[in-house]
N, C-alpha and C positions, 0 to 999 in steps of 0.2 A: 150292558149285560146285567143291569139291575132289575130287569123285568122278570118277575118270578114265573110268569106264564111261559116265556120263551125258554127259560132255564129248564123248567120241568119238561117241556116238549123235547128239548135237546137230550136230557137225561134218559128219556124213554128209548131213545135210539142208540145212545152210546153206552151199551151194556156189554160186559164181557160174557161170552157164552160159557156154558158149563164145560165145554171142551177146552177153553182157555184157562178157566179158573174154577176151582171147587167152591170159591166164595165169591160169586158174581156180585158186583157192586156198580153203582152209578158213577159217572164222571170219568171213566176211562175210555176215551174214544180214539186214541192214536196208538197204533201198533207198529213198531219198527221191525222191519224184516230185512235181513241181509240179502242184497241183490247179487246175482251171479255167483251163488255159493259153490257150485260144482264145476270144477275145471274138467273139460273134456280133453281129447288127445290134441297135441300140438300138430300143426301142419306147417312145414317149412316151404316157403315159396322161393325158389332159386331161379333166376333168369340169367341168360348168357346170350349175347348177341354181338356180332361184328358188324357194327353200323358204319360201313366204310363210306357211305354216302352222306355228304354234309346235309344238315337240316334236321328237323325234329323227326323222331322215329319212336315207335314202341319197341321196348326191349323184350324180345320174344324168346328166340331159341337158337340163335347162331345160324339159322337157315333162312328164316323169313324176315323181311323188312317191310314194316307197315307204317305208312304215314298217317297223320291226323286226317280224318275224313274217310279213310279207307279201311278202318278196322271194323270187321263184321262180327256181330255178336250172335251166337246161336240162341234163338228164342224157343225153338222147338227141338226137343231132344232127338239126337241122331245116334247111329251106330259109330263106333270108333274102330279103326284098324290098327293092329299091332303086328309089327314085323321086325326082323333083325337086319343088321347091315351085312352079315355073312351067314352062310349056312353052317351047320355043325353045332348049333347052339340048342341043346335040348333043355329048354327052360320053361318053368311055370312062372308067370307074372300075374300079380293082382293089380287090377285097376280099381280105383275108388272115385266115384263121382257123384253128380247131382242129377236126380231124375226130373221128369217134367213137372212133378208136384213139389220140387225143391226138397226132396228127401235124399239122404245119403244111401247109396247102394254100391255094391262091389261085386266082382266076380274074378275067378282065376282062369287064366287063358294059357294053354299049352302051345309053345312054339315047337314045331316038329324039327327033329334033328337034321333031316336032310333038306327040308324046305322052309327053313326059318325066315328066308327072305320073302316068302309069299305071305301077303297080309292075311291075318286071321281076324274075322269080324267079331266084335263083342255081341253077346246075346242081349244085354241090356241096352237101353237107349239113354244117352246122357246129354245134358245141356253143357256140362263142363266136367272134365276129369281132373280131380284135384291131386291125385297121387298115383304113382306106379312103382311097384317094388318087386324084387326077385323073391319068390317063395319056394325055389327049387330045393333048398336045403344043402347041406355040406356034401352029400354023396354025389351031387350033380356037378358037372364042370362049372367052375367059377369063371365068368367071362370078365376080361379086363378092358381091352381096347375096342372090342366090338360094341355096338350101340343097338339098343332096342328102341324103336320108334313107336309112338302112339299119337294118333291124330284123328280128327273127325273125318268121316267119309264125305261130308259136304260142309260148306261154310268156310270159315277162316282156315287157311292152310298153315296151321300152327302145330308145333310138336311138343310132346313130352319126350325127353331123352333120358335113357337109363344105361349106364355102363358100370363096370366094377370100380371105376374111379370117381364117378360123379353122377349127379342127377340134376336135370334141368326141368323145372316145373314152372311154366310161364304164368299160369293163372291160379286164382283161387276164387271159389264161389261159396257164399254162405249157404248152409243147408241144415235141415232138421235131421234127427236120427232117432229111430225107434219110438216115434211119436212124441219126442221131446223137442220143444222149440229151442233153437240155439242161435247164438250170435258168434260170428267169427271176429276176433279182436286182434288187431295188430299190436304186438307187445315189444318187438324189437326189430331193428335192422342190423343183421349180423355182420355183414361186410359189403364193401363197395370197392370196385376196382374199375378204373378208366385210364386210357392212355392220354387223356387230356382233361382239364378242368371242365366239369359237366354239371348241369342242373338236371335233377330227376324229379318227376312228379308222379304221384300215385292217382290214377284215375279209377273211379268206381262207377259202373254202369248198372242200371236196375234190372237188366236181363229181359226187359220187355220191349226194347227197341232193336231194330235190325242192324244198326250201325252207329259208329261214333258221330257221324255227321261233321259239319264244320264247327260245331259248338262243343267239341270234346273237352275243351278247357273248363267248361262249366261243371264237368264231373270231377274236377280236381279236389282231392281231399287232403293231400299232404305234399309239400315240396321240400326237397333237400337241395339247397343252393350252393353252387360253387364247390362241389366236392372234388378233392384232389385225389391222386392215386398214391397209395391205396388208403382206404379207411378200413382198418383191421380190428379196431375195438368196437364192440357192439354198441349201437345207439339204443339204450333201453328206455322205454317210456314208462309213464306212471302206471300204477296198478289198475287204474280205470281205463287204460289203453288210450290210443290216440285216434284210431279209425275203427269203426264197427261195421261189419257186413251183415245185413239182414239176409234171410234165406232168399236165394235167387239173385243176389247182387254179386257182380263180378269185379275183381280188382286186377289191375295190370299196370306195370311201370312204363313210364314214358320219358324219353330223353329229349330235353328241350333245347340243348345247345346246338349252335351251328358249327359243329366240328365233326370230323371223322374220327371215330374212336371205337375201341373194343370195350363193351360194357359188361360188367358182372355185378350182380346185386342179389343179396339174399335177405329174406325177411321171415320172421316167425309169427305165425298167427295161432291163436288158441281158441278152441270152441268152448263157449260158456252156455249154460242154460239162460235162455232169454227171459 
């Protein structure tokens, strides 16, 4: 670095602009910028499944049992159908998901009082629905043991479940919002319950393949080994997170143990500016 010619050439490029400093000077070429400064809304991913069959299975929704190699990923956005387990639920529910262009979109859907068991189709098309919530307000009947189902009309027969007692949300997909590029970051695993010692793995798919194939294990981003029942204290990760989802990437939990067990696992993801 003793060559004056090289130094002068470098100094001509490393100049603070007037926007950065009222007294621009040579020699300042590195600017430190805080990454991920703006925290977006948290998204809690809760899965529940009675995997009574021995062998490895994806932990989905208590209804669907999916083995490795049979997990289908929606790569083209589709309509979702929303319906209730019983009639008599006059509810408005909001679904929030990911569009074909990996942007966050949402809509409110009204379930008719007398025909709540008849599916209502979403107006938007989604590659994944990240959340479902009751927006009816306190003046409308609060439902407890009834269940509202939300699932795609085609593709993997997997459900989001909503009742007054719990919510089951099997998947989360990274997405942008209002033109802002975002990353979904895993910040904690809140609780895990199993009726037997179980290994769990977090698989992440890029949303551009039609299925998990026989190589689903290569999508493994995190493993929780030998978890006993229950794990009730949150597993909090460092501030930089432990797994990041880019827009269009899909995360889902997988049980790897050769046991028959009921699986419950919850995880918290937070959206950050990318």
